[in-house]
C-alpha positions, 0 to 999 in steps of 0.5 A: 981424894973423894968426898960424899954428900947426902941429904937427910931423910924427908919427914912428912907432916900429918895432914888431913888435906889430900893435896898436902899429903900428895905434895909431901909424897912427891917431894919425899920421892924426889929427895930419895932419888937425889940421895940414891942416885946423884948425891950418892957420888964422889968428888974426884979431884985433880985428875989429869985427862989426856988425849988417849983414854984415861981410866979415872978410879971413882971408888963407888964400889958399883958401876957409875951412873953418870958424871959432871965436871966440877972444875976444868983447869984449861981449855979442853973438851972432855968426854967418856970413851964409849969404846973402853972396856974398862971395869965400870965398877972401878973406873970412868974412862975419859978422854980430852981434846987436849991434856987438862986437869979436872975435878969430877962429880961421879955418881 
């Protein structure tokens, strides 16, 4: 089961001060990047990753750009299987040093 997050659009305040307008422009650009890349992801909960490649369906309807472990229910190292030929628009190929249940933020 997944869930999505998003920030509201950044609203600028009109100002005659060039530094204030420049700062607001930089903040708006940063917030847009967060929304468009990192926060436009999904939590994938309670996935069992084994020592052979596990294809984790991410349901992003596009290729993933990255992922983070948000919960690790055991002592294991988890990594992306760079040798996998899985369809990245559907799956994140992961392996673990020992079988472990994880939750992931995939973006």
